[in-house]
C-alpha positions in Angstrom: 0.0 0.0 0.0 2.7 2.5 0.9 6.5 2.7 1.6 8.8 5.4 3.1 12.6 5.4 3.0 14.9 2.7 1.7 17.0 -0.2 2.8 17.0 -1.0 6.5 15.4 2.4 7.2 12.4 1.6 5.0 9.0 1.5 6.6 6.2 -0.1 4.6 2.7 -1.4 4.9 1.0 -4.0 2.8 -2.3 -6.0 2.6 -2.3 -9.7 2.1 -5.4 -11.8 1.4 -6.0 -15.4 2.4 -9.2 -17.4 2.8 -11.5 -14.3 2.9 -9.4 -12.4 5.4 -7.1 -9.5 4.9 -3.9 -8.9 6.9 -2.5 -5.4 7.2 1.2 -5.7 8.0 3.5 -2.8 9.0 7.3 -3.4 8.6 10.4 -1.5 9.5 13.3 -2.9 7.4 12.8 -6.7 7.6 11.0 -6.6 11.0 7.2 -6.8 11.3 6.0 -4.2 13.8 2.3 -4.8 13.5 -0.2 -7.1 11.9 -3.9 -6.9 12.0 -6.4 -9.3 10.4 -9.7 -7.9 9.1 -12.7 -9.4 7.3 -13.1 -6.9 4.5 -10.7 -5.3 2.0 -12.3 -1.9 2.6 -11.5 -2.2 6.3 -7.9 -3.3 5.5 -7.4 -0.3 3.1 -8.8 2.1 5.8 -6.4 0.6 8.4 -3.4 0.9 6.0 -4.3 4.5 5.3 -4.6 5.2 9.0 -1.2 3.7 9.6 0.2 5.9 6.8 -1.3 9.0 8.3 0.1 8.0 11.7 3.6 6.8 10.8 4.6 7.9 7.2 3.2 11.4 7.2 5.0 12.8 10.2 8.2 11.5 8.9 8.9 10.5 7.5 10.5 9.3 10.7 11.3 5.8 12.0 8.5 3.8 13.6 10.7 3.4 16.6 10.8 7.2 17.0 7.0 7.3 17.3 7.0 4.5 19.9 6.8 1.3 17.9 9.2 -1.5 18.6 9.5 -5.2 17.7 10.4 -7.9 20.1 10.8 -11.7 20.0 9.6 -14.0 22.6 10.8 -17.6 23.0 8.2 -19.5 24.8 9.2 -22.4 27.0 6.8 -25.2 27.8 
């Protein structure tokens, strides 16, 4: 849907469709910062546009600068 920057500093948002659901994914470089599953393409487009307004417009700054961060969790049984 949209992209700002380049290389590891690139922030981008895309919509993926699978089995009647739409996932809106926000990435910084190769790290997924956010993913939301919606039931309609219209809702997915609206969500992607809202993310652009929130994260791409002011920046054109890093998602980490506006409070987003990625973390990994290794679960133990």
